[in-house]
Each structure stands twice: as structure tokens, then as C-alpha cells.
C-alpha positions in Angstrom: 5.2 9.3 -6.6 8.3 7.5 -7.7 9.8 4.0 -7.6 9.4 0.6 -5.9 12.2 -1.9 -5.9 13.6 -3.4 -2.8 13.1 -3.8 0.9 14.2 -1.5 3.6 17.7 -2.6 3.0 17.6 -2.4 -0.8 20.7 -0.4 -0.4 22.3 -1.4 2.9 24.2 1.9 3.2 20.9 3.7 2.8 18.7 1.4 4.8 15.7 2.0 2.6 12.4 0.4 2.3 9.1 0.9 0.5 5.5 1.6 0.9 2.7 2.6 -1.2 -0.6 4.3 -2.0 -4.1 3.8 -3.3 -7.0 5.5 -4.9 -10.5 6.2 -3.6 -12.0 5.5 -7.0 -10.3 2.2 -7.8 -10.9 -1.4 -7.1 -8.5 -3.3 -4.9 -8.3 -7.0 -5.7 -6.6 -9.8 -3.9 -4.1 -12.4 -5.1 -0.8 -12.1 -7.0 -2.4 -12.2 -10.5 -4.7 -9.3 -9.7 -2.0 -6.9 -8.6 0.0 -6.6 -11.7 -1.1 -3.0 -12.0 -1.2 -0.6 -9.1 -3.1 2.7 -9.1 -2.0 5.1 -6.3 -3.8 8.2 -5.2 -2.2 10.6 -2.7 -4.0 13.2 -0.7 -1.9 15.8 1.1 -3.8 17.3 4.0 -3.8 20.9 5.2 -2.3 21.5 8.7 -4.8 20.3 11.3 -7.0 18.5 8.7 -5.5 15.1 9.0 -6.5 12.4 11.6 -10.2 12.5 12.6 -11.0 15.4 10.3 -9.8 13.6 7.2 -11.5 10.3 8.4 -14.8 12.2 8.6 -14.7 13.5 5.0 -13.5 10.1 3.7 -16.4 8.5 5.5 -18.7 10.6 3.3 -17.0 9.2 0.2 -17.4 5.6 1.5 -21.1 6.1 2.2 -21.6 7.5 -1.3 -20.0 4.4 -2.8 -21.8 1.9 -0.7 -25.3 3.6 -1.0 -25.1 3.8 -4.8 -23.7 0.3 -5.4 -20.2 1.5 -6.6 -18.1 -1.7 -6.9 -14.7 -0.2 -5.9 -12.3 -1.2 -3.2 -9.0 0.2 -1.9 -6.6 0.2 1.1 -5.9 3.5 2.7 -2.7 4.4 4.6 -1.7 7.5 6.5 1.8 8.8 6.9 4.0 8.3 10.0 6.9 10.2 8.3 7.3 12.9 5.7 4.4 15.4 4.8 1.0 14.7 6.2 -0.8 12.6 3.5 -3.1 9.7 2.9 -2.4 7.0 0.3 -5.1 5.0 -1.4 -4.0 1.8 -3.1 -5.9 -0.3 -5.7 -4.7 -3.4 -7.5 -5.7 -4.7 -10.9 -4.9 -7.6 -13.2 -4.3 -5.2 -16.2 -4.7 -1.7 -17.5 -7.8 -2.9 -19.3 -9.3 -3.9 -15.9 -8.8 -0.3 -14.7 -10.7 1.0 -17.7 -13.5 -1.6 -17.4 -14.1 -0.7 -13.7 -14.5 3.0 -14.5 -16.8 2.3 -17.4 -19.0 0.1 -15.2 -19.4 2.7 -12.5 -23.1 3.6 -12.0 -23.9 7.2 -12.8 -25.6 7.7 -9.4 -22.5 6.4 -7.7 -20.2 8.7 -9.7 -22.4 11.7 -9.0 -22.4 10.9 -5.2 -18.7 10.4 -5.2 -18.1 13.7 -7.0 -20.1 15.5 -4.4 -18.2 13.8 -1.5 -14.9 14.8 -3.1 -15.8 18.5 -2.9 -16.1 18.2 0.8 -13.0 16.1 1.1 -11.1 18.6 -1.1 -11.6 21.4 1.3 -9.2 19.8 3.7 -6.5 19.0 1.1 -3.6 21.0 -0.1 -2.7 18.8 -3.1 -3.5 15.5 -4.8 -2.0 13.3 -7.5 -2.4 9.9 -9.1 0.0 7.5 -10.7 -0.1 4.0 -12.3 2.6 1.3 -11.7 3.5 -2.0 -13.2 4.7 -4.8 -11.0 8.3 -6.0 -11.6 8.5 -9.6 -10.5 12.1 -9.8 -11.5 13.0 -7.1 -9.0 10.8 -8.5 -6.2 11.0 -11.2 -3.5 7.3 -11.3 -2.8 4.4 -10.9 -5.3 1.6 -12.4 -3.3 0.2 -9.1 -2.2 -0.4 -7.6 1.3 -0.5 -10.3 3.9 -3.3 -10.8 6.4 -2.3 -8.9 9.5 -0.5 -6.1 7.6 -0.6 -2.9 9.7 2.2 -0.8 8.4 3.9 -0.3 5.0 7.4 0.9 4.2 7.7 2.7 0.9 10.9 3.5 -0.9 11.0 5.6 -4.0 13.9 5.5 -6.3 14.3 8.0 -9.2 16.9 6.8 -11.6 19.3 8.9 -13.6 18.2 9.1 -17.3 20.1 6.5 -19.3 21.1 4.5 -16.2 18.1 2.1 -15.9 20.3 -0.9 -16.7 22.7 -0.2 -13.8 19.8 0.3 -11.4 18.1 -2.9 -12.3 21.4 -4.8 -12.0 21.7 -3.3 -8.5 18.1 -4.3 -7.6 18.7 -7.9 -8.9 21.8 -8.2 -6.7 19.6 -7.3 -3.7 16.9 -9.8 -4.8 19.4 -12.6 -5.2 21.1 -12.0 -1.8 17.7 -11.7 0.0 16.5 -15.2 -0.9 17.9 -16.7 2.3 17.1 -13.7 4.5 13.4 -14.0 5.7 13.5 -10.4 7.2 13.9 -9.1 3.6 10.7 -9.2 1.6 9.4 -6.6 -0.9 7.4 -6.0 -4.0 8.8 -3.7 -6.7 6.8 -1.6 -9.1 7.9 0.6 -12.0 6.0 3.8 -12.9 4.0 3.6 -16.1 2.1 6.8 -15.9 2.7 9.8 -13.6 4.9 12.8 -13.2 8.6 12.0 -12.5 12.0 13.4 -13.1 13.3 10.1 -14.5 12.6 6.4 -14.5 11.0 5.7 -11.1 10.6 2.6 -9.0 8.7 1.9 -5.7 9.6 -0.8 -3.2 6.9 -2.0 -0.8 7.7 -3.8 2.4 4.6 -5.0 4.3 4.9 -5.0 8.1 2.7 -6.5 10.8 4.2 -4.4 13.5 7.1 -2.1 14.4 9.0 -5.2 15.5 9.2 -6.3 11.9 10.9 -3.0 11.0 13.4 -3.6 13.9 14.1 -7.1 12.5 14.9 -5.6 9.1 17.4 -3.3 10.5 18.9 -6.1 12.5 19.4 -8.2 9.4 21.7 -5.8 7.7 24.7 -7.9 8.8 23.3 -11.0 7.2 22.9 -9.2 4.0 26.5 -7.9 4.0 27.7 -11.4 4.7 25.6 -12.8 1.9 26.9 -10.3 -0.7 30.5 -10.3 0.4 33.1 -7.5 0.4 33.4 -7.4 -3.4 29.6 -7.5 -3.8 29.2 -4.5 -1.4 31.7 -2.6 -3.4 29.8 -3.4 -6.6 26.6 -2.3 -5.0 28.1 1.1 -4.0 29.4 1.6 -7.5 26.0 0.8 -9.1 24.2 3.0 -6.6 26.4 6.0 -7.3 26.0 5.5 -11.1 22.3 5.0 -11.3 20.3 6.6 -8.4 19.4 10.2 -8.7 17.3 10.4 -5.5 15.9 8.0 -2.9 13.2 8.6 -0.3 11.8 6.1 2.3 8.7 6.6 4.5 6.5 4.7 6.8 2.7 4.4 6.6 0.1 2.9 8.8 -3.0 1.1 7.4 -6.3 3.1 8.1 -9.3 0.8 8.2 -11.6 3.7 8.7 -10.6 5.2 5.3 -10.4 1.9 3.4 -13.0 0.1 1.3 -11.7 -3.5 1.7 -13.0 -6.4 -0.3 -15.3 -9.0 1.2 -12.5 -11.5 1.4 -10.4 -9.1 3.4 -13.2 -8.4 5.8 -13.8 -12.1 6.2 -10.2 -12.7 7.0 -10.0 -9.9 9.6 -13.5 -8.7 10.6 -12.5 -7.1 13.8 -9.8 -5.0 12.1 -11.7 -3.8 9.0 -15.2 -3.5 10.6 -14.7 -3.4 14.4 -18.1 -1.9 15.3 -20.0 -4.3 13.0 -18.1 -7.3 14.4 -18.8 -6.2 18.0 -22.5 -5.8 17.2 -22.6 -9.2 15.6 -20.9 -10.7 18.6 -23.4 -9.0 21.0 -26.3 -10.2 18.9 -25.0 -13.7 19.0 -24.6 -13.6 22.8 -28.1 -12.2 23.3 -29.6 -14.9 21.1 -27.7 -17.6 23.0 -28.9 -16.1 26.3 -32.5 -16.0 25.2 -32.3 -19.6 24.0 -30.9 -20.8 27.3 -33.6 -18.8 29.2 -36.3 -20.2 27.0 -35.1 -23.8 27.6 -35.0 -23.2 31.4 -38.5 -22.0 31.4 -40.0 -25.1 29.6 
């Protein structure tokens, strides 16, 4: 995993945007103050083991957590571009909160999760985990994933050693120019722990549909006008001086492989728990019908 910094048009010439990951053993919290630290787990699936096959093994992990009162939550995403992989994202208020969650894990829950991981691992070719710190000064939105988020663009920027200053100057130019462009919104994180070839940043852009991605591309002209000719020249110079590599991919939220918080489920019950919501609606309808029938018979 590498860097987070700007939206899909962080570098207009590159048309980049960001996305992210999560971890099956980490708690996802809601609210800006609770997402200062992001833990990301990536699971790369073997050929033919993504989709329903991966959902089935992840379901075993979720059952293990819920049956043994494991208090962890995360959002899962699956790749629409790049290698087949699933990302699991968990947010925390601090590194101390990450440690506290893991210490509080019931022994029975940990044992059940370890067992579920063995089954899940049979369909994986590789896994990794990384820890990221949110950079508010390089972001335009720090309120967290919005209700209705269905896709996530993730851009990773690896910076040339010794050129962090130029990269952050570049990112701040984008942030300043994007203030009056509603199509541009992103959250930037910098890697704190993980394997990287240099300073790394991630840029996450939350999308409610593919139409949002179309709108971002269409807003490129607005950005160029806001920056001006001299500004675009400066951006090109800073990019060449500081960016070692850049990668952008698109992910879709997977409710079947996620462990959302109660607040998230309450906000979108039919998305996170469609079967449960349908059953509740059917039960309500049956009760109402019975009540009407009982009244008619009196």
C-alpha cells in the first residue's frame, strides 16, 4: 500500500484519484475525530477465488466475530481494476485505540477468527497490512465515508526520497484550487507503518455512483482555470521533481464482506443487511394484516 493525497484530479495531467482498504480484525468507527488513524488490510485472491467464493469464506470470519462477541467493525471493498483483491478498512481515533481494541478481544473470539482465517487463507495468494495517519492539511474532506458511498477511488503516491516538501507543496496547490470545485473532494493519509519504497500517501475519493466519477473527469477544465497557466506549469514541475510512482484504482463497497457499525446499519439497513431488512418488513406487514383481520372479526 502506498499514499493518499488528492482526488481523482490530484494531478490533472494524470487524472488520479484515491481509494482505500480495511482490516478484518479492526474496528471501524464513524465521525471525523475517529478516523485519524486508518488500518488497511489487503487480501489478494487466487484466480477464480474472488467473488462468491471469497464472500463465503469471509462470511465464516464474520460469524466467528459475531458468535463470540468480538467488538470489531470494518468496511470491505473489492477491486474493479488492478489485481483481484479485497480491501478491509478500519478507522481509529489514535494508535492507542488500535492497541486497546486488540487487547480487549475475547479469547474465544480470537480463537474462532484464527480458525476462520485458515479457511479464508486457502483462497488467497498474498496479504498485507498497513497503518496510515490522516493529513488534514492535504485533504478537502475529513468527515469520513458519506451515507450512500458505493465506490471508492484510491490513488497511491510514492514520493522520491528527500522530496517530501515538493510533493506536499504540490498537494496543497490542489487542495487550495479544489475549494470551489464541488466535484473534487478527497481525504489524504500518509503511511506510518508498512512496506514502501519511499514516503507514501493515499488519496481517497468516495463515490455514490459511476456518475460521480464522470463528473470528476468533466471538472478538469474548472481545475485548470482555477490554477491558471502559471500554476499548471508549477504543478508539472513539482510533480516531476517529487513523484516516484503513482497508481489509481477503483473499488466497490462489499456489504457481504463488511462488519458495519450499528450507526451505519441504521442509516442504510437495506444496503448493509438487505435480508434482515426484508424479513423485518415482511414481519411488520404480517402483523399489520393480522391486526386488521382481528379487528374485522370483532
